[in-house]
C-alpha beads as a LAMMPS data file, in Angstrom:
LAMMPS data file: protein, C-alpha beads

106 atoms
105 bonds

1 atom types
1 bond types

-500.0 500.0 xlo xhi
-500.0 500.0 ylo yhi
-500.0 500.0 zlo zhi

Masses

1 110.0

Atoms # bond

1 1 1 204.724 356.814 389.127
2 1 1 205.326 355.256 392.514
3 1 1 203.399 353.185 394.977
4 1 1 204.805 354.100 398.355
5 1 1 204.287 352.089 401.503
6 1 1 204.405 353.863 404.859
7 1 1 204.804 351.971 408.076
8 1 1 205.234 352.977 411.684
9 1 1 206.871 349.583 412.188
10 1 1 205.508 347.058 414.636
11 1 1 203.019 348.961 416.800
12 1 1 204.784 352.258 416.086
13 1 1 208.347 351.165 416.900
14 1 1 209.700 353.042 413.861
15 1 1 211.293 349.964 412.299
16 1 1 210.478 351.095 408.736
17 1 1 210.045 354.589 407.362
18 1 1 208.908 354.454 403.747
19 1 1 209.518 352.092 400.862
20 1 1 208.613 351.638 397.229
21 1 1 205.949 348.940 396.948
22 1 1 207.063 345.844 395.033
23 1 1 210.823 346.596 395.247
24 1 1 210.854 347.336 398.997
25 1 1 213.602 349.907 398.315
26 1 1 213.745 352.214 401.350
27 1 1 213.362 355.892 400.418
28 1 1 216.469 357.714 401.628
29 1 1 215.736 360.616 403.946
30 1 1 212.059 359.745 404.375
31 1 1 210.614 360.026 407.859
32 1 1 207.540 358.469 409.383
33 1 1 206.119 359.311 412.784
34 1 1 203.240 357.517 414.443
35 1 1 201.468 357.713 417.741
36 1 1 198.601 355.886 419.336
37 1 1 195.548 358.049 420.004
38 1 1 193.962 358.066 423.450
39 1 1 190.525 357.107 422.069
40 1 1 191.953 354.303 419.932
41 1 1 193.537 354.261 416.500
42 1 1 196.716 355.813 415.188
43 1 1 197.978 359.070 413.746
44 1 1 200.604 358.747 410.992
45 1 1 202.678 361.546 409.467
46 1 1 205.360 361.313 406.803
47 1 1 207.927 363.505 405.071
48 1 1 209.450 362.334 401.783
49 1 1 212.216 364.480 400.249
50 1 1 211.179 366.261 397.047
51 1 1 214.384 364.930 395.471
52 1 1 212.786 361.469 395.458
53 1 1 210.129 362.814 393.072
54 1 1 212.553 364.763 390.884
55 1 1 212.951 367.972 392.896
56 1 1 210.761 370.976 393.722
57 1 1 209.817 371.617 390.079
58 1 1 207.986 368.265 390.081
59 1 1 205.322 369.907 392.244
60 1 1 204.582 373.094 390.319
61 1 1 201.125 374.554 391.014
62 1 1 198.496 373.070 388.721
63 1 1 200.227 369.719 388.310
64 1 1 197.881 366.767 388.682
65 1 1 199.100 363.653 390.469
66 1 1 197.427 360.256 390.646
67 1 1 196.691 359.492 394.284
68 1 1 194.974 356.867 396.326
69 1 1 195.227 356.145 400.020
70 1 1 194.810 352.686 401.490
71 1 1 195.183 351.410 405.031
72 1 1 195.872 347.855 406.066
73 1 1 194.164 347.479 409.424
74 1 1 194.888 344.417 411.459
75 1 1 196.841 342.693 414.128
76 1 1 200.113 340.914 413.502
77 1 1 200.095 339.433 410.000
78 1 1 196.287 339.323 409.717
79 1 1 194.453 342.041 407.781
80 1 1 191.038 342.785 409.272
81 1 1 190.051 345.696 407.052
82 1 1 191.379 347.633 404.068
83 1 1 189.700 351.028 403.766
84 1 1 190.648 353.049 400.666
85 1 1 190.069 356.666 399.722
86 1 1 189.114 356.502 396.063
87 1 1 188.834 352.956 394.736
88 1 1 188.380 349.493 396.140
89 1 1 189.471 346.036 395.169
90 1 1 192.860 345.617 393.548
91 1 1 193.589 349.352 393.368
92 1 1 197.271 348.618 393.987
93 1 1 197.408 346.823 390.625
94 1 1 195.254 349.329 388.711
95 1 1 196.570 352.905 388.974
96 1 1 193.920 354.053 386.491
97 1 1 191.446 353.660 389.383
98 1 1 193.290 356.213 391.507
99 1 1 191.908 359.642 392.245
100 1 1 193.619 362.886 391.308
101 1 1 195.317 365.445 393.540
102 1 1 196.134 368.904 392.165
103 1 1 199.113 370.855 393.527
104 1 1 197.889 374.281 394.610
105 1 1 201.105 375.785 396.041
106 1 1 204.607 374.817 397.108

Bonds

1 1 1 2
2 1 2 3
3 1 3 4
4 1 4 5
5 1 5 6
6 1 6 7
7 1 7 8
8 1 8 9
9 1 9 10
10 1 10 11
11 1 11 12
12 1 12 13
13 1 13 14
14 1 14 15
15 1 15 16
16 1 16 17
17 1 17 18
18 1 18 19
19 1 19 20
20 1 20 21
21 1 21 22
22 1 22 23
23 1 23 24
24 1 24 25
25 1 25 26
26 1 26 27
27 1 27 28
28 1 28 29
29 1 29 30
30 1 30 31
31 1 31 32
32 1 32 33
33 1 33 34
34 1 34 35
35 1 35 36
36 1 36 37
37 1 37 38
38 1 38 39
39 1 39 40
40 1 40 41
41 1 41 42
42 1 42 43
43 1 43 44
44 1 44 45
45 1 45 46
46 1 46 47
47 1 47 48
48 1 48 49
49 1 49 50
50 1 50 51
51 1 51 52
52 1 52 53
53 1 53 54
54 1 54 55
55 1 55 56
56 1 56 57
57 1 57 58
58 1 58 59
59 1 59 60
60 1 60 61
61 1 61 62
62 1 62 63
63 1 63 64
64 1 64 65
65 1 65 66
66 1 66 67
67 1 67 68
68 1 68 69
69 1 69 70
70 1 70 71
71 1 71 72
72 1 72 73
73 1 73 74
74 1 74 75
75 1 75 76
76 1 76 77
77 1 77 78
78 1 78 79
79 1 79 80
80 1 80 81
81 1 81 82
82 1 82 83
83 1 83 84
84 1 84 85
85 1 85 86
86 1 86 87
87 1 87 88
88 1 88 89
89 1 89 90
90 1 90 91
91 1 91 92
92 1 92 93
93 1 93 94
94 1 94 95
95 1 95 96
96 1 96 97
97 1 97 98
98 1 98 99
99 1 99 100
100 1 100 101
101 1 101 102
102 1 102 103
103 1 103 104
104 1 104 105
105 1 105 106
């Protein structure tokens, strides 16, 4: 299991692509793209090589994967909000609170 951090860098400058939370090891070959939206906010897209997860067979249809999405919203070093998809609180420390994603095709 991995906790992966995605960052567009400082205001989208691309300074950091993707890293493994806690170790801060940068994921080789990962790409992150971000752009500011005209009405406010950001759009973030990432591509992480399947080899990082053990290759294409790691994502066979029907496989269930623990998943949660969390955003740190703020300015500079100050967090103003922390919306999450499935669980709140210290979800980063409690993977059993994560939701489940099911692979439907490759």
